[in-house]
N, C-alpha and C positions, 0 to 999 in steps of 0.2 A: 537613459530611461530605466525605470524600475519595473520588474516583472515579478508576479507571485506564482509560485508553482505549488500545486496540491498533488501529492504523490501517495498512492496506495500500494503497499507491498503485501502480498498474500502468499502463503505456502502453495506449492503446486498441488493440484487436485489429486494427483496420484500418491501423494505423501500423506502419512498419518499426521493428524493435528491433535496432539494430546490436550492442549488448552481448549480447543473447540469441542472435543469429546466431553471434557469435564463440564463445560458450560451446558452442553446438550443434556447431560444427565442431571445437572442442577435444575434446569428448567422443568424437567419432568418431576423432580422432587418437590417443586413448589406449585404443582398442578398445571403446568403449561405443557401438556403432552403433545400439543399440535406443533411445537417448535422442534425442529430436528436439523441435522446437518450443519451445525454451527461451525464456522471457520474463523479463526482469530488471526488478524494481521496487524499491520501498522499503518498509521496515517502520518505523513510528514508534510509540513508546510515550510517553504523556504522562499527567500527573496533573492533575485539575481539582478545586479546592475549590468545592463548590456545595451549596445547600440541598436539592436534589432530583436524582434521576436524570434527569428530563425536562430540567431546566436544564443539567445536565452534558452531555447529548446535544446540546442546542442549541449549546452553546459548542464542542463538538468539531466539529459540522457547520460552524459558522462558521469555525473554524480551517482545516478542510479546504478550504472554498470560497475563502477569502481568502488563504491562504498555502501550505498544504501540498501542494496538487495544482493542476496547470494543467488546467482543464476542457477546453481545446481538445485537449490531447494525452493526458490521463490520466483514469482513473476511480479511485474509492476506495471502500473498505468499512471499517467499523469496528465494534468492540464496546466497550461501556462497562460496567464492573462496579464495585460498591462495594468499597473496601479498608479 
């Protein structure tokens, strides 16, 4: 079976986010003063060939922990669905 994973990786809330801060300031400069607290992360989509949903989720978790997110600086969430 084939599964699709949608993964969001974000910097931890306690860490500074220079990109998010720059975008927040840019929003104000174009008159969008009501927008604040922008945080910039990554969205990753991948496909997993697996015999079961449980195994597919395990592989996605392993990919996140070992390569896609830096646990010291980032957190991640994901969804997995059959395609």
